[in-house]
N, C-alpha and C positions, 0 to 999 in steps of 0.2 A: 502494497496499498504506498500510493504518496505520493502525502496531500500534498501544498506548496500554503506558506501562510505571508501576507502581504506585513512589511517589515510593520512596530509595534501594535501589533494584533495579539493580545491575549487571553489563554484559555481561563477560570474563574473554578473549573476545576474540570476531568475526565469521569464525564462520569456516564450510565450505558445506553442513553439519550447520544450522546455526543460517537462514541464509538456507531450505533447503529447506523446514526448519520451519516459517519462517515466511510462504512462500509458501502454505502448503498452509493455514495460519492464512489466512494474508488469504482466499482462494478460500472453509472452509464459511463462515467464521462469524457470513457476510453471511443465508447457509442461514435459521443460526437467529436472525434475526431479534430482534440483541440488544445493533446498536451492534459500535463497536470493539472488536475482542478484547483483554485485561487481560492482562499479562505478573504476577505476583506477586513469579517469585524467579526466579531464572539460581544464579550464581555465589557469590553472596549470604544470607546468610543463617544459621544453624546443620540441619542435615543429618545424615543416617546414617553412617558408617563407610564404606559398597563408593557412596557416593552418588554418580555424575556430575558433583551441581550443582558444585560446585569447581570439577570439571577444563573448565567451560566445555561441556559437551555432556547440561547438560535444566533442562527450563527448568515451567511452570507459568502454566495459565491461568487466573482467579479465571472464574467462573461464579454468583455474583453472582444471580438473578428469574431463572435454571433452575430445571425440577424435575427428578427422582433424575433422573428415563428421561430428557429434551434432554438432560441433562448425562452421558447414558448415551450419549444417539444421538452427540453432536456424541466423545462419545472414539472410535467405534465407528467414524466416517468416519473423524476425524483417523487411526486406526490405519490404518483401509484404504491411505486414499491416500500414506501416511506410506510404509506398507510396498511400497510398488508402485516406488517412487524407492529402498527401503532396506528390506531386510528387519533390519539390525540397530538399526530403532529400536522404542520400547516407549513403551504409550502406558494409561496409572496411571488406573483411577477407580471410586470406589466400596468399593475399599475402609479394615480400619481406620484407615488414613496420609492416605487419599484422598477424606474423601466433598464436604469444599468447598470443591476444583478438579482442575482436570486437571493430571497432572502426563505431559510429555511429558521421554524421552530419547535420547540415540544411546547405545547399547551397542556403546562400545567394540572389548571381551569380544568380544562376536558376531561383531563385524566386523574384528575379526583386525587389531584394530590394537593392544591391551590385553595385557599377557600376565598373568595369576591365573587 
């Protein structure tokens, strides 16, 4: 498995959700022919009030060199594979805040491990 990280990215913890995501990302990304995947944000950076990034349960993936169609195909494949592991995974691409990366999170509320 080889997944790159942008300089400055840090992970709060190596949890099962991150490990499952990493395994799926590694297996699928080579199918898209864009080299090794790069995580551009994990627990670092500025994120919204209800973001799972600071908790260690959200990750962003670089999509440089991908067309919008390729990125949507990649996001859809990630979504399908991850939800096969656990339906609490969410994969977002293409909305106003996610046009230049794919956002993946493990929704702790949906998983029943966070109240709120």
